[in-house]
Structures are given as structure tokens and as C-alpha cells.
N, C-alpha and C positions, 0 to 999 in steps of 0.2 A: 504494500500500500504506500503510495507516494505521500511525502510530507507536504502539507499545505504551507505555502509561504505566508508568514504572518504580516500584518499591517505594521509598517514602521512608525516610530516616533519621528516626526519630521520637524526639523528646526530650520528657520530661515534667518540668516545673519547678514548684516550690512557692514561693510568695511568702515572703520573709523580711523582717524589720523592718517588719511591717505597720503602716501609719498613721504611720510616722516622717517620710515626705516627702510633700508635697502633690502634686507633679507627676511624681514618679519612683517606680517600683516595682522592687525587686530580687528576683530569683528565683534559686533554687538547684536544680541538676539532681538529680532523684530517680531517673530511669531513662532508658535509651536502648537501642534495639534493635540498635545497631551502633556503630561507632566514632563518637563525638560530632563533629559539625561545628562546634558552638559550645562555648564554655567552660562550666565548672561554674557560674559566676556570670554572670548577664546583667542588664542594666539596660534597662527599658522606660520611656521618658520621653515626656511629652506634647509635642506639636509646639509649638515656640516661634515659628512663622511665619518660619523662617529659610531656607526653601527654596521655590523656585517650584512644586515638585511637590505641596506641601501634604499630606503624610501626616497621619494622626491621631496616630501615635506614632512613636518612633524606637527602634531596637535598638542597644545597645552590648554588647560582650563584655569580659570581664576578662582582661587579659594582665599577669601578675605582680601588682603592686600598683596598677595603673592601669586605668582604663576606656579603651577604644579610641575612635577617632572613630566616627561612626555607621556601622553595617554596612548597614542598610537601613531604609527607612521602612515603616510598617505602614499599608496603605491599606484603606479600607472595601470590603466586598464586599456582595452582595445577601443573604448569609447572616448571621443574627444572631451576634454575638460572634466572627466569623471575619474575619481580615484577611489580606492577601497582601502579599508583598514579593519581592525577588529579590537575588541576589548575583552578582557578576562581570558586571554589565551584562546582566541577563536571561539569563544562562547557567543559573542554578539557581533554580527556583521555591521560595519559602518560604511556607508556610501557618501562620498563628498562630491557635490556637483557645483562647479564654479560657473558663474556667468562669463560671457566672452571677455569682459574687461576685468574679471575677478573681483568686482565690487560687491557682488552678492554671492553668498555661499549657502547652499542648501545641504543639510546633513540629514541623512536617513539612518536611524539606528534600529536594526532588527534584533529585538531582545530574544535571547535563547534560540538564535537561528544563525547558522553560518553555512555558506556554500561557496565554492569556487566558480560555479556556473552563474555568472552575473546576469545572464539573459532571463533568469527567473525573477530578478528583482528590479531590473532597469527597463522602463517602458520608453 
């Protein structure tokens, strides 16, 4: 019996402090269809070649007045401007969709669901 793909928690973020940093972008939550999985402020930074997995970007969230350690890497997919990651050691699939100019970021978090076949979750 096939596993049904769950509905994701969808977060829509807008870039703040545009152009202030060269390798980091900060985003603020604009809307969410459920209880947010990630913080109101997030940090997307370019990979500094510090991990063997070699993602293109890294995600950090804001806790109080500090940025956390990396939550997940953002890995290229075969879809333009779409990256994938995971939380809790591939327990939760996370899809990152950037607008063309990267000013808007939509994050879909599939709780308790992970697959390498992204055609099941990307429309």
C-alpha cells in the first residue's frame, strides 16, 4: 500500500535588509498555513565549504537574540530555484522555493515524511 503524501506546513518569507550582506540573506515570515515550524526570522547563508555534504546554502533560525546552529543544508534539485533539505535526520522533508529574484522564499515542511522522489511533493 502506497504512503499518502501529507499536506505540508507552508511558510512564506520576504527578504529583509536587502543587499546588506554579501553571502547571507535574512527573511521575515509573512504567512503560514499552520503553526510555524521555523521562527519568524530565518537566515539563509551561502555554503562556506565546511561540511562534507556540500549544500549550496544553509538555514539558521532565530531563537531570542541569537541565530541557531545550522538547521539544514539546502541542496540543489532538478527543478529551477527549488532546493531540498531535511530535519531530524531525514524525518521531515523540507522544500525551499525561491522567487526568481530570491526576495520571496516559500518553505514547505512535510512532518514525519521524507522521500527522494520530489515529483511526489512538487507541483
